[in-house]
N, C-alpha and C positions, 0 to 999 in steps of 0.2 A: 733730251730730244722728245721723249715720251711725254714728260710733264708739259712741255711747250705745246705739243699736239693736243693734249687734253684741254689745255687752256683755250686754244683756238676752237676746239670742239664745243666747249661750253658757250663760247660767243656765237658760233654758227648755230648751235642748237637753240639758243635764245632767239636769234633772228628767225630761224625756221619756225619756232614756236609761235611767234606773232602771226606769221602767214597761215600756219596750220590752224590756229585758233579762229582766225577770220573765216577760212574756208569751211571749217567744221560747223561754225555757228550758222553760216548761210545755208549749208546743206541741211542742217537740222530743222531749219525753218521752211525752206522752199522745196525740199525733198528732191533735188537734182543737183548734179555736179556742174559748177560754173567753170567751163574750160577757158574763159577769158581771164581767169584769175591771175595767171602768170604774166600776161601782157598788161593787166592793170598794175601789177607790181612794178613792171619795168616803166610804165607811164609815170608812176609816182616818183621813181628815181629821176626820170628826165625832167619832169615838171619842177622838181626841187632844184635840179641843175639850172634850169631856166631862171628861177627866182634868185638863186644864189649867185650864179656866174654872170648872167646877162643883165639882171636888174640890180645886182650888187648887194642883195640882202644877206645878213649873217645866216649861218647854217640853220640855227634853230627856228627862226621865223620862216625861212624858206621851206624847211621840212614840214612845219605846221600847215603852210599854205599848200604844199604838195599833198599832204594827207587829206585836207579838206577837198581839194580838187579831185583826187581819185575817188573820194566818197561820193562826190557829185556825179562823176562818170558812172559809178555803179548804179546810182539812182536812174540815170539816163538809160542805161542798158535795160534796167527793169521796166521803165515806163515805155520806152520806144520799141523794145524787142520782146521781152518776156511776157509782160502783161497782155498785150494784144493777142499773142499766140495762146496763152493760157485761158483767157476769158472769151476770145473771139472764136477760135476754132477748136477749143478744148484740147490743145496739144498735150501729149504725154511727156514724161521725163526724157525719153530719147530725142524727141523733136526739139525740146528745149535745150538739151545738151548740144545738139548740132547747131542750134541758133547761137549759143554762146561761142562756139568755135568760129562762126562767121564774125561775131563781134571781135574775137581775138585777132583774126586776120586784118580787120579794119584798123584796130589800134596799133598792131605791129607795123603795118605799112605806113600809117600816119607818123609814127615815130621815125621811121626810115626817111620819109619825105622831109620832115621838119628838121631833124637833127643829123641826118646822114648816117653812114655805117661806122664812122670812127668812134672808138670808146671816148668817154668824157670823164673828166676829173672835177670834183668839187673844189671850190676856191677856199681851201682851208690851209692853215699853216702846217708845215711838216713837223711831226712830233717824234720825239725819241721814246722808245719803249722803256718802261720802268718795271722793276721787279716787285711782284706782289706774291709773297710766299714762294712757291716753286715756279711761278708763271712769269713770263715776260709779256707785258701788255701796254699798249699806248693809251693815253687819256681818252682818245676818241673811242677806242674799243671798250674801255671801261664804261664810258658814257653809254655806249650802245647796249651793253648787257644790263646796265642799271635801268635804262629807259624801257627795255624789253620786260624786265621783271615788274617795273612800276605799272606799265600798261596792262600786263596780265592780271595784276592784283586789282586794278581799277575795273577791268572787265568783269572779274569775279564779283566784286562789290556791286557793280551795276546789275548783273544778272540776279543776284541773291536778294538785294535790299532796296532796289528802286522800283517805282511803279512801271517804268518802261521795261526793266529787266524781267519783272514778273509777267508782263504781257508777252514778251518775247518767248519766255518759257512756256506759257500757256498756249500760244499760237503754234509753237513747234511741237507740242504734245498732241494737240488736236485742234486744227484750225476751225473746223465747223462748230465744235463745242465752244471755242473761244468767241466766235462770232455770235452765237446764241446768247452768251453771257454778257454781250454788250461791248466786247473789245473791238476796237476799230482795226481789224486785222490788216487792212491794206496799209494803214499808216505804220503798223508794226513791221510789215515786210519791207517798206521803204527804209525805215530806220536800220533794219538788219542789213540791207544792201549797202547803206552808207557806212555803217560800222565795219562791215567785212572788207569793203574795198579800201577804206581808210587805213585799216590794219595792213592790207597788202601794200599800199603806198609807203607806209612807214617801214615795212620790211625791205622794200626796194631801196629806200634811202640808206638803211643800215648796210645792205649788201654793197651799195655803191661806195660807202665809206671804207669797207673792208678791201675793196679792189678798185674797180672802175665801173662806170655806168655804161652798159653795153646793150644794144638793141636785141641781143639774143639771151639776155639774162633771165627774162621772163619764162620763155619756153624751157630753158635749161633747169630752172628751179621748180617749175610746175610739177614735174613728175616726182621730184624729191618730196615736195609738199604733199602730194597725193599719197606717197608711201608713208609719210608721217601720220597722216589722218587715218589711213587704213590700219596701220600698225596699232595706233592708240585705240581704235574702235570707232567706226563711222558713226557720226552723230554725237560723239562725246567730245566737247571742246577741250576739256581738261586732259583727257586721254591723248588728244592730238598733240598737246604741248609736251606731254611725257614722251610720246613717240618721236617728236621732233628732236628732243634733247638726246635720246638714245641714238638716233640716226646721225645727228650733228657730231657727236663725240666719235662715233664709229668711223665716219667719213674722214675726220681730221686725223685720228689715230692711224688710219691706214697709210697716211703720208709718212709716218715714222718707219714704216716697213717697206717703203718704196712702191706703194700702190696708189699714188695720188691720181694716176690716170684712170683708175677704176672706181673713183669715189661713188659715182651714181650707181654703177653696177652693184657695189657693195650695199648701198641703201636698199636696192630691190632684193638682194640675196638675204639680207637681214630681215626684211619684211616677210619674205617667203618662209623663212625658218620660224618666225614668230607665228605666222598664220597656220603652219603645220601643227604647231603645239596648241594654239588657241585660235581656231578658225574665225572667230568674230573679233579678234583683236585683243589687246591686253586689258582694256578697260571698257569693253562693250557693255551697252545697257540693253 
């Protein structure tokens, strides 16, 4: 039972890691928390359901379209909400945070109007679990953790070795200096919004595969994702992934001890303990 819970924890941690990576990457660049992130995650799951169930596309192309669509939604939030406030009235981080809360309410209610309150299931064949070492895992779950690892590696390579990645790192370190050095920081910010929200959409798809696509999944996961980012060290994308893996395993292992109803509370308790020991997080810079 414990081995099974650890296996589920690794899968959950991998999915949380995708979302935490995107949120941390965005925070590091724009310097405020995007409270619409959880609802963008849910929107990615529902858009993928639309492409998969309503349009009849296979899951992988549907997920890619869902990712791209949520990335575009992120750019729209930036262009229509954040940029006018930041450049027009010189709004501070608190005002921008509240603005993203408004965007979250709009997305959440749009999901409710379009798809209704009932949970949805993707159109995929039922699969039997297979034994991988001490773990029982379905092919879809194995694919989910494999894709999560692959995407994290690709994001690392993007940030370290590509021109766009170097511009993102420069902009996140000092946006004014990056602008002086000739970097088109507005374009960098747009790409960061796109990447961050695309990662949220993919995480939503993964969560939908592990259970059901539900219009409450975004707000339920948002606070757990925040806990992962804070535990890893705010502004450190790789620390956020590590924090997500720790929280994911802890949440699923709690089920082995009959504490499944307190998973979210356990995530916050673990975060509080870590912050008492390391106030800036495990991997703060």
